N, C-alpha and C positions, 0 to 999 in steps of 0.2 A: 846397125841402119838396117841395110841388105835382108841383114837375119833377118829380122823385126816387120817385116815386108812379108816374108813368105820366102826370100830367094838367100843363095847361096851365093860361096865364092865365083861360081863357075859361072854366074851371071852377070858378071862384071866383065863388062867389054870395051871402056875405054879408062886411062890412068894421063893424068898429069903429076908427076914427078917432079918436086922444085927441092933443089942440093942448093947450098949456098959453100960448097968445093966439087966440083965437078967430077975432079981428080978420085975419090972415092965409089966411080958407078960401079968395080967390078964386085963388091957387098953391096952393091943394089941389084945386084941384078943376080947374085947368088940367093940375096933376099927371095926376089922375084920367084924365080924355081920353087923355094920352103913352098910360096903356097898356090901356087897356082900350077896344074898339069895339063899337059896338051899345047894345043893353038893358043899362047897367051893374048891379052889385049889387046890393039893396039896402048902403042906409048909413047909419052914424048918423054924427056929429063930435059930440066933448064938449073940452069944454071942461073942463082940469084942474088944478090950486095947479101942480100939479111933475110930474115920472115918475122915474122911478128915478137920472137923473144928471142936474144940471145944465144941461150943457152939449145933454143931448139935448129938443127943444123935439115930437117927435111922434114919433107911434107907433101902429101898425096891423094890428089883431087881425084876419082873416080867415077864412073857412071855406067850401070849396069842397068840392063832389060830383063826384066820377069816378065816372067809368062802370066797369059789370062788365068786369072783359074775358071 
């Protein structure tokens, strides 16, 4: 959605990552390094009992700030 609005991943300023097993955090941070360069957006990692579908282990909510055209 960010790209559809004219932004890029570099416009992401905050992320909340919900996981069902926080012990897998090393893999989450590794994946984050693959997508972001430079300063990472502010981020919270929250362990939850479950998500909408039992097969889903991770859900990410992000906010971006786009520059005015």
